[in-house]
C-alpha positions in Angstrom: 38.8 3.0 6.0 39.5 5.3 3.1 36.1 6.7 1.1 36.6 4.5 -1.9 36.5 1.4 0.5 33.0 3.0 1.3 31.7 3.9 -1.9 32.7 0.2 -3.5 30.6 -1.2 -0.6 27.5 0.9 -0.8 27.2 1.6 -4.1 23.7 1.2 -5.5 24.0 2.3 -9.2 21.7 4.9 -8.8 23.2 8.0 -9.3 21.6 10.7 -7.2 21.0 8.1 -4.4 25.0 7.2 -4.6 25.9 10.9 -4.3 23.5 11.1 -1.2 25.3 8.2 0.2 28.6 9.8 -0.2 27.8 12.8 1.3 26.6 11.1 4.2 29.6 8.6 4.1 32.2 11.6 4.0 31.2 13.1 7.4 30.8 9.6 9.0 34.6 9.4 7.8 35.5 13.0 9.0 33.9 12.1 12.6 35.9 8.9 13.0 39.3 10.9 13.4 37.3 14.1 14.8 38.5 15.2 18.5 36.0 15.3 20.9 35.0 19.2 20.4 34.3 18.8 16.9 32.4 15.3 17.2 29.3 16.8 18.8 29.1 19.4 15.7 30.1 16.5 13.6 27.4 14.1 14.7 24.6 16.4 14.4 25.8 17.0 10.7 25.9 13.2 10.4 22.1 12.8 11.9 21.0 15.5 9.4 22.7 14.1 6.3 21.0 10.6 7.3 17.6 11.7 7.5 17.8 13.5 4.0 19.0 10.4 2.6 16.0 8.5 4.3 13.3 11.3 3.4 14.7 10.9 -0.3 14.7 7.2 -0.2 11.2 6.9 1.2 9.8 9.3 -1.3 11.1 7.4 -4.2 9.5 4.2 -2.5 6.5 6.2 -2.3 6.6 7.2 -6.3 7.4 3.6 -7.4 4.9 1.9 -5.0 7.7 0.0 -3.9 6.5 -3.3 -2.0 9.2 -3.2 0.5 8.4 0.3 1.7 7.4 -0.7 5.1 10.3 -2.9 5.8 12.8 -0.4 4.3 11.0 2.7 6.5 11.1 0.3 9.8 14.6 -0.1 9.3 15.4 3.7 8.6 13.4 4.5 11.8 15.5 2.0 13.7 18.7 3.3 13.1 17.5 7.2 13.7 16.1 5.8 17.4 19.4 4.8 17.3 21.0 8.1 16.5 19.0 10.3 18.2 20.0 8.0 21.5 23.5 8.6 20.8 22.8 12.3 20.4 21.1 12.7 23.7 24.7 10.8 25.4 26.4 13.3 23.2 25.0 16.4 24.6 25.1 15.0 27.9 28.7 14.9 27.5 29.6 11.1 26.8 31.3 11.3 23.5 32.7 7.7 23.6 28.6 6.7 23.2 28.7 8.4 19.9 31.8 6.9 18.8 30.8 3.5 19.2 27.8 3.9 16.9 30.1 5.7 14.5 32.8 3.5 14.2 31.2 0.2 15.0 27.4 0.1 14.5 27.3 2.4 11.6 29.7 0.8 9.2 28.0 -3.0 9.8 24.4 -1.1 9.1 25.2 0.8 5.9 27.2 -2.4 4.4 24.1 -4.5 5.3 21.4 -2.1 4.5 23.2 -0.8 1.3 23.9 -4.4 -0.2 20.2 -5.5 0.6 17.4 -2.7 0.7 19.4 -0.2 -1.1 20.4 -2.4 -3.9 16.9 -3.5 -4.2 15.3 -0.2 -4.4 18.1 1.0 -7.1 17.1 -2.1 -9.3 13.5 -1.0 -9.0 14.1 2.2 -9.5 16.1 1.5 -13.0 13.4 -1.0 -14.1 10.8 1.8 -13.6 12.7 4.2 -15.2 13.1 6.7 -12.7 17.0 6.4 -13.1 17.6 8.6 -10.3 
């Protein structure tokens, strides 16, 4: 799917949050067409980008005392556990396991999480005038 499609699905309205999301989605899109030898390195890059996004979001939530922080953080932790599990499979040569995460799980997760948790966070950030 083209980048613009993804950006329209996960845009939160918070400029800096959207820039972080866009950075991760670009790697995700590259992975969907990467050959196996590129996939391992690209997956590791995606994992680092996702960790960066989650750290930033959780810091913002702490700064504004966001009431949904525990639930939001748990969703992040669940996805990271899945991504680390995928990384262990990829490290053993099972690239297809990682591809299933990238092509099937992540797209659905990103759309759902973006339209619920991240949109609520973005709204609260704008209300509290952080305007990130």
